[in-house]
N, C-alpha and C positions, 0 to 999 in steps of 0.2 A: 732616202729610200734605199740607197745602196747599202748603208750600214745596217738598216733594219732588216732588209731581206737576208743579209748574211747572219744576223742575230736570230732571226726566226725563219729558218730555211723551209719549214713546212707550210708557211703562210702564203697567201696570195694577195696581191695588191692590185687595185684598179684605180688608176689616176686619170682624171679628166680636167681639162681647162674649160671653164664655163662662164657665161655671163652671170652677173649677180642674181638676176631673177630666176635662172635655172638652178643655181646653187641653192637658193632659198627653197625652191620647190622640192628638190631632192632631199634636202635636210629635213624639211617639214614632214615628209611622208616616210622618212626612215630609209630611203634608198641610198643615202650617203651617210658616212659616219662623222666626218669632220671636213670643214672647208677652211681655206685660207684666202683672205681677201685684202686688197689695199683700200677697200672702202668699209666703213663701219656699217653694219647691217642692223637696222631696228625693225625686227619683224617677229613678234611673239609667235610661238614660244621660244624662238631661237635665242641663244645667248652669245654675246660677242666679247672677246677679250683681246686686248692689244698684247702681242707677244714679241714684237720687234719693230724695226724700222729700216727704211732704205732711203738713199738720197740719189743725186744725179752724178753721173760720170761722163766724161768725154772719151769716146773711143776713136782710135785712129790706127793706121797701118804702122807696123813696126818700123822704126827708123825715122818717124816723123819728129820734128823739132820739139813737140810737146813731151816726148819721152824723157827729155832732160829736166822737166819740171816736176815738183812734188804735187802741185795742183794747178789747174788752169782756170783763168778768169773768163767770164763770158765775153769780155772786151776782146780777148785774143781769139776765142772760138769763132766769133762772128766775122773775123777777117778771112776765114778759111772757106773753101767750098763746102756747103752744108748738105748733109743727108737729114732731112727734116721729117717729123711725124705729121701726119694729117691732123688738122685742127680739132677734129672730133674724137681723137684717140685720147686715152688718159695721159699719155706722155706729152702729146701735143698741147693739151689743156694745161698741164702742170708747167711746161716751159713758158707758155703764153701768159699764165697768171704770175709766174715768178719774175718774168722779164718782159713786161709789156713794152713795146716800142723798141726793144733791143735787137730783135732779129730782122734783118733786111730780107724781105721775100725774094729780092733779086739774086741773093746768094744761095738760095735753096735750090740746088741743082736737081735733087732727087727727093721725092716724097714717098714715105713708107708708112705702113700700119703695124709693123712688128719690130720689136727690139732685135730679134735674131736676124732679120733681114738687114736692118741697119748695121749690125756688127759684121755680117758677111760682106756687105758693100764697102764698109770702112776697111776691112782686112784686105780687100782687093784694090784699095787705093782710090776709091771713088769719091772720097771726101772724109769729113769728120762728122760724128753724130753725138748728140746728147741722149743717153739712154739711162735707165735705172741701174743703180750700182749692182743689183743682183744679176741682171742679164750680162753686164760687163764682166763680172767675176766668173760667170759660168762658161764663158767662151774660151776655147783653147787659145793659149797665149803664144803660139809659135809665129803667128802672122799678125795678131792684133794686140795692141797695148791700150791701156786706159789710165786716166788720172781723174781724181775727184774734181768736180766743178766747184771752184772757190765760192763760198757763201751760198751754196745751193740749199733750198729748203729740204726738210725731211718729211717722209710720208710713213705713217704707221702701217704695220701689217697686223691683221686681226685673225684670230682663230674663231671659227663659228661652228656651233654644234647645237643639237636638239637635246635638252636635258631630260626629255621624256623617254629617251632611249639610253640605257646604261652604257658608259664608255668601256670598251674592251681593253684588255691589257695592251694589245697591239696599238689601239688608238692612243692610249695614254703615252706609250713609248714614242709614237710618232710626234705627238705634240711636244714632248720634252726634248726630242732630238732637234726639232725645228727651233725651239727656244735656245738650246745650246748653240746651234748654228749662228743665230743672231748675236748671242753673247760673244762668240768667237770673232765675228766680223767687227765688233766694237773694239776688241783687244788687238786686232791686227790679223794677219801680217800687213805690211805696207801696201797701200793701194797700188794696183797694177802688177803686183808680184804674185807668183804662183805660191800655193800653200794649201793647207787643209782647211778649206772653207766649208760652207754649208754642205 
């Protein structure tokens, strides 16, 4: 959004975070131009296209022993005080499905529903958390560090739009910029380092 607003200074952007059902409603009636979702949406006439993917990262306070590693195994993560996601959140479900029986509920000191909250708590030294790699990268890295979770599953990100409404130049530029951002993530920079990401 930052690069697009600089490129199109006379344009206005309206960004919302929505549940899938509300995204479907807004796109179906033409009140939204394009959506991005971690879930594939099968709802005619909407079309869905995979444009990138994310995986899981472990976030922790700067200076933690994990900072010396290039990636962290779940075996090591579960030895730490955990900031865990509620079981009914997408992140909580993904961790539970990927690692059934691996997480000891007794080590889950804090439960959250937001990746941003998990990162804030980890940065303050409340424990470590497993969050999506996009949230980990978006957080300022002066107090928080992160490393990829070894052998973590990947989740695709989908672009969703209504083909009954022609795509504007601005919409096309946004979708292409998001695509470029995901390509840049695959090329580097190294996980946990600052750089020009999405």
